[in-house]
Structures are given as structure tokens and as C-alpha cells.
C-alpha positions in Angstrom: 0.0 -0.1 0.1 1.3 3.5 -0.9 2.3 5.7 2.2 -0.3 8.1 1.4 -3.1 5.7 1.1 -1.9 4.1 4.5 -1.7 7.5 6.2 -5.3 8.6 5.0 -6.5 5.1 6.0 -5.0 5.5 9.5 -6.5 9.0 9.9 -10.1 8.0 9.3 -10.2 4.6 11.1 -10.8 6.8 14.4 -13.9 8.3 12.9 -15.8 5.0 12.6 -16.6 2.2 15.0 -15.0 -1.1 14.4 -17.2 -4.4 14.0 -16.9 -7.5 16.0 -18.0 -10.6 14.3 -20.3 -12.3 17.0 -22.2 -14.7 14.7 -22.3 -16.7 11.4 -25.1 -18.7 10.1 -24.8 -20.9 6.8 -27.8 -20.5 4.6 -27.2 -22.9 1.8 -24.8 -25.6 0.4 -23.2 -22.9 -1.9 -21.3 -21.1 1.2 -23.6 -18.2 1.5 -23.7 -16.8 5.2 -25.4 -14.5 7.2 -22.8 -12.5 9.3 -23.6 -10.7 12.7 -21.4 -8.2 14.0 -21.5 -6.1 17.0 -20.8 -2.2 16.6 -20.4 0.0 19.8 -21.1 3.5 19.0 -17.8 5.4 19.3 -19.4 8.6 20.4 -22.3 7.4 22.6 -21.1 4.9 25.5 -23.2 2.3 26.7 -24.9 1.6 23.0 -24.3 -1.4 20.8 -25.9 -2.2 17.4 -26.0 -5.8 16.1 -26.0 -5.8 12.3 -26.9 -8.8 10.1 -25.9 -9.2 6.6 -25.5 -11.5 3.8 -22.2 -12.5 2.7 -21.9 -14.7 -0.3 -19.8 -17.5 -1.0 -17.2 -18.7 -3.6 -19.4 -21.2 -5.3 -22.2 -18.4 -5.6 -19.9 -15.8 -7.1 -18.5 -18.3 -9.6 -22.1 -19.2 -10.6 -23.4 -15.8 -11.0 -20.1 -14.1 -12.4 -20.3 -11.0 -10.2 -17.3 -11.7 -8.0 -17.0 -8.6 -6.3 -20.2 -7.5 -4.9 -22.3 -8.4 -2.1 -26.1 -7.8 -1.8 -27.4 -4.7 0.0 -29.7 -6.4 2.5 -29.0 -5.7 6.1 -30.9 -5.8 9.3 -30.1 -3.9 12.6 -30.9 -4.0 16.4 -29.4 -1.5 18.9 -29.8 -1.3 22.4 -28.5 0.2 25.6 -25.8 -2.1 27.0 -24.5 0.1 29.8 -24.8 3.5 31.2 -25.4 6.0 28.2 -22.8 8.9 28.0 -23.3 11.1 24.8 -20.2 12.5 23.5 -19.8 15.1 20.7 -22.6 14.1 18.3 -24.0 15.6 15.2 -27.4 16.9 16.0 -28.7 17.7 12.7 -31.2 15.8 11.0 -28.7 14.3 8.4 -26.9 12.6 11.5 -23.5 11.2 11.1 -21.8 7.6 10.0 -21.2 5.5 12.9 -19.8 2.5 10.8 -19.3 1.6 7.0 -17.8 -1.4 5.2 -17.3 -2.0 1.6 -19.9 -4.1 -0.1 -18.2 -4.0 -3.3 -14.7 -3.5 -4.8 -15.3 0.4 -5.0 -18.8 1.4 -5.8 -21.0 0.2 -2.8 -20.9 0.7 1.0 -22.9 -0.8 4.0 -23.4 2.2 6.5 -24.6 2.8 10.1 -25.9 6.2 10.6 -27.0 8.0 14.0 -29.3 10.5 14.0 -30.5 12.2 17.2 -34.2 12.8 17.6 -33.8 15.5 20.4 -37.5 16.1 20.9 -38.5 12.5 21.7 -34.9 11.9 23.4 -34.2 8.8 21.1 -31.1 7.8 19.0 -32.0 6.6 15.7 -29.6 4.0 13.9 -30.0 3.5 10.4 -28.6 0.8 8.3 -28.5 1.2 4.4 -26.4 1.0 1.4 -24.8 3.7 -0.4 -23.8 3.2 -4.0 -22.2 5.6 -6.2 -24.7 5.7 -9.2 -27.9 3.9 -8.1 -29.3 4.4 -4.2 -31.0 1.4 -2.5 -34.2 1.4 -0.7 -33.2 -1.5 1.2 -32.8 -0.1 4.8 -33.6 -0.8 8.5 -33.8 1.2 11.7 -33.4 0.7 15.4 -34.0 3.4 18.0 -32.7 3.8 21.7 -34.7 6.0 23.8 -33.0 7.9 26.4 -35.5 8.2 29.2 -34.6 11.2 31.1 -31.1 11.2 30.8 -30.9 14.9 30.2 -29.4 14.7 27.1 
């Protein structure tokens, strides 16, 4: 890897949470799996999201001819897993990315975005695919109520 790319990657990596694989379920004989990852929100201590997505196996990639792309489908469930401490988060309606992972060689990524609903004192987590040319309507949300934590 070129030094500039490595430096850019190292600078960006603290901005997003890292995912820890906690489960993997085989769904067919071709090696396709559903992968489940735990993602702790880096700016909101005490909140963990679990994201499940489809990971294509080698036989499926060979038979369909699309080697470098995984489907956009994903689901998410976020829960309070400890005392909630909110750091410096984006409070706009656009929210901010908490996590992202590549779903193709360059054009598609899976993202988890956090949006703060201040009026209802709720954190909203949205999982969706972002593509360069065509957006995807495949999405899921999960919410974490703050229940009078004074945020």
C-alpha cells in the first residue's frame, strides 16, 4: 500500500466504529452466510448495535459471475448495553456515519448512521447501502430511547 493511502486510512479509522463478528449462520450449500457483527457506537458509550448481512460464498460468486459485490440487504438492532454517555455527536437531521464497510470493490458500502431525535430523546440508527450511481431502498432502523438522561 502506498504511504499516502496508508496514512489516509489510519487517519480515518478512528472516525468510525469497528465491528466484531459475533455470529455466522450458513444458509445454503454454496457457502452463503448471514454474518452478525456487534458495533459499539464510538461517540455514545453504552449503546451497541448488532448488524446482520448476507455474505456470498465462492460457489455463488462463480455461478453468478459477479465476483466483487455482496447484496445490500442488512438488518439492525441497537440496545443500551451500559450507562449511556453521549459525546460530541452531530445533532442535525442528516446525522452522522457510525460505521461503514465495503460491499463491492469500490462502488457500494454498507453504512450505519446515527440521528438524534432531540424532541423525543431518542437515538435512531439507520443501516443502508450507499452506491455511487443508484441508491438502494433496502434499509432498516433501530431506536434507543434515552429515558430522561438529560441529553
